[in-house]
C-alpha positions in Angstrom: 204.0 32.2 -168.1 201.2 33.8 -166.0 199.0 35.9 -168.3 196.4 38.2 -166.9 193.6 39.4 -169.3 191.3 42.3 -168.2 188.2 41.9 -170.2 186.2 38.9 -171.4 184.9 40.4 -174.5 185.6 39.4 -178.1 189.2 40.4 -178.0 190.0 39.0 -174.6 188.4 35.6 -175.2 190.0 35.3 -178.6 193.4 35.7 -177.0 192.5 33.4 -174.1 191.5 30.6 -176.5 194.6 31.0 -178.6 196.9 30.7 -175.6 194.9 27.9 -174.0 195.1 25.9 -177.2 198.9 25.6 -176.7 199.0 25.1 -173.0 199.2 28.7 -171.6 196.0 29.0 -169.5 195.4 32.7 -168.8 193.4 34.2 -166.0 190.6 36.3 -167.4 188.8 39.0 -165.3 185.7 40.9 -166.4 183.8 43.8 -164.8 180.4 42.4 -165.6 178.8 40.5 -162.7 177.4 38.1 -165.3 178.0 37.7 -169.0 174.5 38.5 -170.4 173.8 38.2 -174.2 174.3 41.9 -174.9 174.9 43.8 -178.1 173.5 43.7 -181.7 174.9 42.7 -185.0 178.5 42.2 -186.1 180.0 40.9 -189.3 182.7 38.3 -189.5 184.7 39.1 -192.6 187.0 36.4 -194.1 190.2 37.5 -192.2 188.4 37.3 -188.9 186.8 34.0 -189.9 190.2 32.6 -190.6 191.3 33.6 -187.1 188.2 32.0 -185.5 188.8 28.9 -187.4 192.3 28.7 -186.0 191.0 28.6 -182.4 188.1 26.2 -183.2 185.2 28.6 -182.8 184.2 29.3 -186.5 181.8 26.3 -187.0 179.9 26.9 -183.7 179.5 30.6 -184.6 178.5 29.8 -188.2 175.6 27.6 -187.1 174.0 30.6 -185.3 174.6 33.1 -188.1 173.5 34.2 -191.5 175.9 33.6 -194.3 176.2 36.9 -196.2 175.2 36.6 -199.9 176.4 40.0 -201.1 176.9 43.7 -200.3 174.3 45.9 -201.8 174.1 49.7 -202.2 171.0 51.8 -202.9 170.4 55.6 -202.9 167.6 57.0 -200.8 165.2 56.7 -203.7 165.6 53.0 -203.7 167.6 52.9 -206.9 170.2 50.2 -207.1 173.8 51.4 -207.3 176.1 48.4 -206.9 176.3 44.9 -205.6 179.2 42.6 -205.1 179.4 39.0 -203.9 180.6 38.2 -200.4 182.6 35.3 -198.9 182.8 32.2 -200.9 181.0 33.8 -203.8 183.7 36.5 -203.9 186.5 33.9 -204.1 187.5 33.7 -200.5 188.2 30.4 -198.8 185.6 31.0 -196.1 182.1 32.5 -196.0 181.3 35.9 -194.6 178.8 35.8 -191.7 176.4 38.3 -190.1 175.8 37.4 -186.5 174.4 38.7 -183.2 177.2 39.6 -180.9 176.0 37.1 -178.3 176.1 34.3 -180.9 179.8 35.1 -181.4 180.6 35.7 -177.7 179.0 32.5 -176.4 181.0 30.1 -178.6 184.2 31.9 -177.6 183.3 31.6 -174.0 182.4 27.9 -174.4 185.6 27.2 -176.2 187.7 28.9 -173.5 186.0 27.0 -170.7 186.5 23.7 -172.6 190.2 24.4 -173.1 191.0 26.0 -169.7 188.7 24.2 -167.3 186.8 25.8 -164.5 187.8 28.8 -162.4 189.9 30.7 -165.0 187.2 33.4 -165.6 186.3 35.7 -162.8 183.4 38.1 -163.1 182.6 41.3 -161.2 186.3 42.3 -161.3 186.8 45.8 -162.6 190.5 46.5 -163.2 191.4 49.9 -161.7 195.1 50.0 -162.3 198.4 48.3 -162.2 202.0 48.4 -160.9 205.0 46.7 -162.5 208.6 45.9 -161.9 211.2 44.5 -164.1 210.1 41.0 -163.2 206.3 41.1 -162.8 203.1 43.2 -163.1 200.3 43.4 -160.5 196.7 44.2 -161.5 194.3 45.8 -159.0 190.6 45.1 -159.1 187.5 46.4 -157.4 184.1 44.6 -156.9 181.9 46.0 -159.6 178.8 46.0 -157.4 180.1 47.1 -154.0 183.2 49.0 -155.1 185.3 47.2 -152.5 188.9 46.4 -153.4 189.5 42.7 -154.3 192.8 40.8 -154.0 195.5 42.0 -156.3 196.8 39.6 -159.0 200.4 39.3 -160.0 201.6 37.8 -163.2 204.2 38.1 -166.1 201.9 40.0 -168.5 198.8 42.2 -168.2 196.6 42.7 -171.2 193.7 45.2 -171.5 190.8 43.9 -173.5 188.5 46.1 -171.5 187.0 48.0 -174.4 186.5 51.7 -174.8 186.4 52.5 -171.0 189.8 50.8 -170.4 191.3 52.0 -167.1 194.7 50.5 -168.2 194.7 52.7 -171.3 193.9 55.7 -169.1 196.9 54.9 -166.8 199.2 54.5 -169.8 197.9 57.8 -171.4 196.6 59.9 -168.5 196.7 63.1 -170.6 194.8 61.7 -173.5 192.1 64.0 -174.9 188.4 63.4 -175.3 186.9 61.1 -177.9 186.8 62.5 -181.4 183.3 63.1 -182.6 182.7 62.4 -186.2 179.7 64.7 -186.6 177.5 61.7 -187.1 175.0 60.3 -184.6 173.8 56.7 -184.7 170.7 54.7 -183.7 170.7 50.9 -183.6 168.1 48.2 -183.2 167.0 44.7 -184.3 163.6 43.5 -185.3 161.8 40.4 -186.5 160.9 40.8 -190.1 160.4 38.7 -193.2 163.6 38.2 -195.4 164.3 40.9 -198.0 166.3 40.8 -201.3 168.2 37.4 -201.2 167.6 37.1 -197.4 171.3 37.5 -196.7 172.3 40.9 -197.9 174.5 43.5 -196.2 172.6 46.5 -197.5 173.4 50.2 -197.3 170.9 52.9 -198.3 171.1 56.7 -198.6 173.8 59.0 -197.4 174.6 60.7 -194.1 173.3 64.2 -195.0 169.8 62.9 -195.7 169.8 59.7 -193.6 171.8 56.5 -194.1 170.7 53.1 -193.2 172.8 49.8 -192.9 170.8 46.7 -192.4 171.3 42.9 -192.5 169.9 39.7 -191.1 171.7 38.2 -188.1 169.5 35.2 -187.2 167.4 32.9 -189.4 163.9 31.6 -188.8 163.6 33.1 -185.3 159.9 32.4 -185.0 159.4 29.1 -186.8 157.7 31.0 -189.6 160.8 31.9 -191.7 161.2 35.4 -190.3 164.7 36.7 -189.5 166.2 39.0 -186.9 167.2 42.1 -188.9 169.9 44.3 -187.5 169.8 48.0 -188.5 171.9 51.1 -188.0 170.8 54.6 -188.8 173.4 57.3 -189.3 172.7 61.1 -189.5 174.9 64.1 -189.7 174.4 65.8 -186.3 177.0 68.6 -185.9 176.4 69.4 -182.3 176.6 66.5 -179.9 178.3 65.8 -176.6 180.3 62.6 -177.2 179.4 59.9 -174.6 180.5 56.4 -175.2 177.6 54.5 -173.8 176.3 51.6 -175.9 173.2 51.3 -173.6 171.7 54.7 -174.0 168.0 54.5 -175.0 167.1 56.1 -178.3 163.9 57.7 -179.6 162.6 56.9 -183.1 161.1 60.4 -183.4 164.7 61.8 -183.6 165.3 60.2 -187.0 162.2 58.6 -188.6 161.3 61.7 -190.6 164.4 61.1 -192.8 163.1 57.6 -193.8 159.4 58.1 -194.2 159.6 58.1 -198.1 161.8 55.0 -198.2 159.0 52.5 -199.0 160.5 50.3 -201.7 159.2 47.2 -203.5 161.9 45.2 -201.7 161.4 46.7 -198.2 159.2 49.2 -196.4 161.9 50.8 -194.3 159.8 53.1 -192.0 157.5 50.2 -191.2 160.5 48.0 -190.3 162.1 50.7 -188.1 158.8 51.3 -186.3 158.5 47.5 -185.5 161.7 47.7 -183.4 161.0 47.3 -179.7 164.2 48.8 -178.3 166.3 51.4 -179.9 169.8 52.4 -178.8 171.6 55.7 -179.5 175.3 56.3 -179.8 177.5 59.1 -181.2 180.0 57.9 -183.7 183.3 58.6 -182.0 186.8 57.2 -182.0 190.2 58.1 -180.4 193.3 59.5 -182.1 195.7 56.5 -182.7 198.2 56.0 -180.0 202.0 56.1 -180.7 202.3 53.0 -178.6 200.2 50.3 -176.8 202.8 48.7 -174.7 204.7 49.7 -171.6 206.9 47.1 -170.1 204.7 44.1 -169.3 201.4 45.8 -170.1 199.7 46.1 -173.5 196.3 47.0 -175.1 194.1 45.2 -177.6 190.7 45.6 -179.3 188.8 48.8 -178.5 191.1 49.5 -175.6 193.9 49.9 -178.2 192.2 51.3 -181.2 188.6 52.6 -180.8 187.3 53.2 -184.3 184.1 54.2 -186.1 181.8 51.2 -186.3 182.0 51.1 -190.0 183.1 48.4 -192.4 182.6 45.6 -189.9 186.0 46.5 -188.4 185.5 46.7 -184.6 185.0 43.0 -183.9 187.1 41.8 -186.8 190.2 43.8 -185.8 189.7 42.7 -182.2 189.7 39.1 -183.3 192.8 39.5 -185.4 194.5 41.3 -182.4 193.8 38.3 -180.2 195.4 35.8 -182.7 198.4 38.1 -183.3 199.1 38.6 -179.7 198.6 35.0 -178.8 200.9 33.8 -181.6 203.6 36.3 -180.4 203.4 35.1 -176.8 203.6 31.5 -177.9 206.5 32.0 -180.3 208.8 34.3 -178.3 210.7 33.0 -175.2 210.7 36.5 -173.7 207.2 37.9 -173.1 208.5 41.5 -173.5 209.8 40.7 -176.9 206.4 39.1 -177.7 204.5 42.3 -176.8 206.9 44.4 -179.0 206.4 42.0 -181.9 202.6 42.1 -181.5 202.6 45.9 -181.4 204.8 46.2 -184.4 202.5 44.0 -186.4 199.1 45.4 -185.4 199.5 49.1 -184.4 200.3 50.3 -188.0 197.5 48.3 -189.5 194.8 49.5 -187.1 196.0 53.1 -187.2 195.5 53.0 -190.9 192.0 51.6 -190.5 191.1 54.3 -187.8 192.2 57.1 -190.1 190.7 55.6 -193.2 187.3 55.3 -191.6 187.4 59.0 -191.0 188.4 59.9 -194.5 187.6 57.1 -196.9 184.8 55.0 -195.2 183.7 51.6 -196.7 180.5 53.3 -197.8 182.3 55.8 -199.9 180.3 54.4 -202.8 177.2 56.0 -201.4 179.0 59.3 -200.8 180.4 59.4 -204.3 177.0 58.8 -206.0 175.4 61.4 -203.7 178.0 63.9 -204.7 177.8 63.2 -208.4 174.0 63.2 -208.6 173.4 66.1 -206.3 171.1 63.9 -204.3 168.7 63.4 -207.2 167.5 60.2 -208.9 169.4 59.0 -211.9 168.3 57.5 -215.1 171.1 55.0 -215.3 173.9 54.4 -212.7 176.3 53.8 -215.6 175.9 57.5 -216.6 176.9 58.5 -213.0 179.8 56.1 -212.3 181.3 53.1 -214.0 181.3 49.6 -212.7 185.1 49.7 -212.7 185.1 52.8 -210.5 182.7 51.3 -208.1 184.7 48.1 -207.8 187.9 50.1 -207.3 186.4 52.1 -204.4 185.3 48.9 -202.7 188.6 47.0 -203.2 190.6 49.9 -201.9 188.9 49.7 -198.5 189.4 46.0 -198.4 193.1 46.5 -198.9 193.3 49.1 -196.1 191.4 46.9 -193.7 193.5 43.8 -194.5 190.9 41.5 -196.0 191.5 41.6 -199.7 191.7 38.1 -201.2 195.4 38.5 -201.8 196.2 39.5 -198.2 194.2 36.6 -196.7 195.7 34.1 -199.1 199.2 35.2 -198.1 198.6 35.1 -194.3 
């Protein structure tokens, strides 16, 4: 079987590794002229960790990461709302890790090259469309730098792991509407800082109406003095915004810092940490309405090309990784590749649709939202007088179930 993968990101390389493990060596094409260490922090939840373990990447990624100790929630006054253990401490078989995207991508790339040998990854190839017959599919590429057409490639299966700008998705759904803007704008960055709390917390502070912050360490001892690389994301309700999906748009701290000036807590001086960031990126929180199908004949979608979702709950990279394993397993287990694509879509489309819609209505940080609502954005004397520990745990566990990483779901997989 000749498999063509457009996109050498997290999704594409996960699939490529899974196939190469069992002797199907795919051809992978990426638009980037070179694979630079781009991006910021991602979280590898236990269901994605299990998938990475299956393709022999987990240990290499873990060595470059920070093992998450717990998830921690505070209001904007620095009052502790809720904490819950993560990974092994929560009873999972594997740890949870926070990692720089490059420290996940590089082990995936190294693993694929070790399994496939040289020459199976071609850079500077932007996929601009495809044609298919009952027997084959042909992908068309242009040179990313010059714009010149490159030789077409014909195979049995074409898979788009191109991300949010997928040309293949556009060809499958030419009448698809614009991205759906959430009403929330985001700014992201990473800065060197001394550890806070347990030095391994996934921490959420505040709420969207007044300024919400998510922060967590993604590299340990980056300077030989024990300091960490801290990844942070600011989210603010911004009703009027033209949605543009560009992860590299430069951001301005003056657009949001006023919302965080008073967040100087005994465990972290938040405005000082934000100001120490050298480069800030800005991005509107958008997604796409779920598609009724991903597959047309010999062509299918995966990762952000299939299900762009709000970057909440550590779901973007994790769902892409699970896509890659699911699709790889289907292609390896079915004799007819068309049956394999149908099996993959039947397994993954309903799950990711639920995650996309749930992130809009019941996000993983609903705990902050509920406390904000009940307190009227005022300090509390005791969190137990606002919401019970049982209610807080139920809110958290409900999202895990939706996203597919409850302990019971992972144990059964």
